[in-house]
N, C-alpha and C positions, 0 to 999 in steps of 0.2 A: 110897646116896642121900645119904651125908654130904657128898659133894662138891658137891651142888646146894644149897648154902646160899643164903640170901637175897641175899648179896652177889654170888654167881656168877650167879644168876638175873637180878639187876638188870643185871649186865654184859652177859649174853647179849641181854637185851631192848634194851639201848642199842646193841649192835653191829648187831642186826637192824634197829633203827630207822634207824641210819646208812646201812646197805645199802639199805633201802627208800627213804630220802631221796635217796641218790645216784642210784639208778635212776629215781626219780620226777622228779628234776630233769632228768635226761637225756631222759626221756619228754616232760616239759613243753617242753623246748627243741627237741623234734623229733628228737633223736638216737636212733640205734638202741641198744637196751639190751644186746643180746647179740652183735651183729656190727658191726664198724666198717666193713665193706665195703672198697672200693678207695679209697685216698687219693691225691689229686692236689694240686698247688700251682697257684694262680691268681695271676698277677702283674698288679697294678693300679698306676696312678698316682693314682687317686682312688677312694675307696670310700664316698662320701657316701651315708648312709642304710643301708649294708650293715652287718650285725652278725653275731656268732656265732649259730647256730641259724636263720639265714635259710634258707628253702627253696630248693632247686635244681630247675628244671623243664627238661624237654625236650619241646617241642611240646605243652605244657600238662599233661604228666604229671610228678608229683613223683618224682625219682630220687635225692634225697639232701639233705644239709644242709651249711651252712657250719660247720665245727668251731671254727675260731679265725682271728683276723686279727692279723698281726704286722707291725710296721713295721721296715724296714731303716734304722736310723739312720745308717748309712754313706752310704746313698743314699735320702734322704727321699722321692724321687719313685717309689720302688719299695716297694709295700705288698704283702705276701704274705698270701694267704688259703688256709688248708688246708681242703679240702672232702672229704667222704666220700660216695661214690656207690655205688649198688647193684653187687654183684659181677657181675651178668649184663650190665651196660651196658658196651659196648665203644666207646671214644672213638676216632674216626679222627683222623689227623693233620690239622692245620689247624682243629681245633675251637676256637671262641672262647666266652668267657663274658661276658655283658652284664648289667649291673645295671639292672633295670627296676622301675618303680613304677606303681601304679594310681591311680585318682582318690581313693581313700580313704587314700593314703599308705603302703600296704603295699609293702615292698621285697622283691624276690626276685632270684634269679640265673637267667638264661636261658642255656642252652647251645645254641650254634649249631654243629651237627655239620658236620665237614668231609667231604671225599670219601672214601668207603670204599676206593676203589682205591689211596689213598695209604698204606694200612697203618694198624694200630692204634697208639695211644699206650701206652707201658709205664706200669704202675702207679707213681705217684710223679712222673711227668713234669710239666713246667710248661706251663700253658695261659695264653695271653694274654687279658687281660680289659679291659673298657672300659664306658662308659656307653651305654645304649640310647637312641637318638634317638627316643623315643616322644612321645606327646602332652604329657606333663608337661614333658619336656625342652624341647620346642618352646615351650610356654607360658612356661617359665622364661627361655628365650632372648628372648622377646618383651617381657619386663618392662622392660628398659631403653628399648626403643622406645616402650612405652606411657607410661613416665615422661616421655619427651621430648614426647609428644603431649598430656599433661595440661594444660600451660599454654595450648596452642593451643585445646584443648577449652574451657577456662575462658573464654578470650577470645571464642570463638564463641558460647558460651552467654550471655555478657554482652551481646554484640551482638544475639542473638535476643531476650533479655529487653527490651533497650532498644527494639528494633523493635516488639515486641508492646505495649509501654507507650505507644507513640506514638499519640495520638488520631486521627492521619490514617488509620491502619489501619481504625479503626471507621467513619470517614466513607467510606472507599473501599468497605468491605463494604456499607454502606448504599447507596452509589451503584450498586454491582453488583446489589444486590437490585432497585433501581429499573429498571436496564437490563434485567434479566431479565424484569421485569413488562412493560416496553415490548416486548421481543422476543416475549413470549407473545401480547400484543395484536396485534402485527404479523403473527404467524403465523396468528392467527385471521382477520384481514382477508385475508391471502393465500389462506387456505382458502376464504373466502367468494367472493373474486374468481375462484378456480379453478372453483368450482361454477357461478358465473354464466357464465363463459366456456364451460364444458361445455354449459350450456343453450343459449347463443346460437350455438354452433359449427355446428349443422346449418343455421340460417338463413344464416350467413356463407358456409358452403360452397355453399349453393344460389345465393346472389348471385354468388359466384365462378364457379360453373358457367355462370350467365347471361352474365357478362362474357366468359368464354372462348368461349361460343357466338357472341356478337356479334363478337368478334375473328376467329373462324373465318369468319363471314359476310363481314366486311370483307376478309379475306384472299382468300376465293373471288371477291369482286367485283373486287379488284385483279387477280387472275389472269385474270378474264374480259375485262378491258380490252384494246382493240387498241392497244397501245403503238406499233406501227409507224405506223398511220394518224395517231395523235395527234402523234407526232414529225414526220411529214411535213407536217402542217398547221402546226405550230410553225415548221418550216423555211421554208415558203411565206410565213408572216407576217413572219418575220425578213428574207426577201429583199425583200418589199414595203417594209418600213421602210427597208431599205438603199437601195432605188431612190429613195424619196422624199427621203431625206437627200442622196443624190447630186444630185438635181434642185435642191434648195435650195442646195447648194453651187456649182451651175453658173449661168451667165448666160442660160440658154435660157428659163426660165420667168419668169412675172411675179413670183412670190414671190422667186425667186433674184435678179432685177434689183432688186426692192425692197430686199432685204437687202444686196446687194452694190454697186448703182449709186448713188452719191451724187447724180448729176444728177436722176434720177427723184425721189429724195427731196426735193431742193431745189425742183423744179417743183411737186410736190404740196404742199409747205410754202407756197410762194408763192401757189398757188391758194387754199389754205385762208385765207391772210392777206387776199387780195383779197375773198374771200367774206365774211370777217368784217367788213372795212371797208364792203362794200356793205350788209350788214345793219345796221351802225351808222348809215350815212347814210340808209338807208330808214326807220329809226326816227326819225331827227332831222328829215328833210324828206320826209314821205310824199307831199306834193302834187307833188313833182317827177316822181313816177312813176305816180301814179294821179289822173285827172281825172274828176269826176262833174258833169254839168250836166243839169238838168231841161229847160231851154229851148234848149238847144243851145250850141254852142261860140261863145264870144266871141272877137273878134279882139283880140289884145294890142297 
């Protein structure tokens, strides 16, 4: 026991502590403590957010971790990530690795497996990597557009504030309230008018039925008329009028001669003038025409 001095014991305890610390660090980083698994190389041109010990998933199942990330300084656009995967996992050719992040900012590596018929990748082969176009990536892509829209949004909000501050809006709202009240009153009046019309409608319909009955009676009376006899009488009357007009236009009758013979008119006119002269003379010298004597006629 002379070899297990205090100094040796302290050294052994220190070595054990270092071993425990080493494996504890690997455990905290998510690395396997006893088995490294199959190692592969993933080639990126951008590993924003990805770091050593980031988990690797396949269809939501954790299958490994990122062991280290190295930069090829000869080609800065080539960044190499060394990953360790479970030994049971077989990667087909055409498999891709995508860096994904959730809403909380946790970054992980998603493996998109290729077609199994293409054959498996050998351990240590290179896998092409890239960024996953997820929700956060799309949101980040929208940031420049949102920044361009902010001035327009400020202008729109300023216009809206100016519009709301305009007293005309308040007056317009007040007028709208008045119009609404008037529409309500008009609606009530229309309802009352409708009720009144509903009450009067039976009487109106009854009068309309009476008018229609009178129209039917008139129609039946017109149908009962002997239009043939009536038209015959009208024709006879028209012929009589035509005959009288013909006689007036001819020189056979007295009226025709009176209308058409100027001599007869002149004789009648002269006769009337003589008669008028006679009447004037009779009024002026009545004794020439009438003699009255009680004792008889005297000799002149």
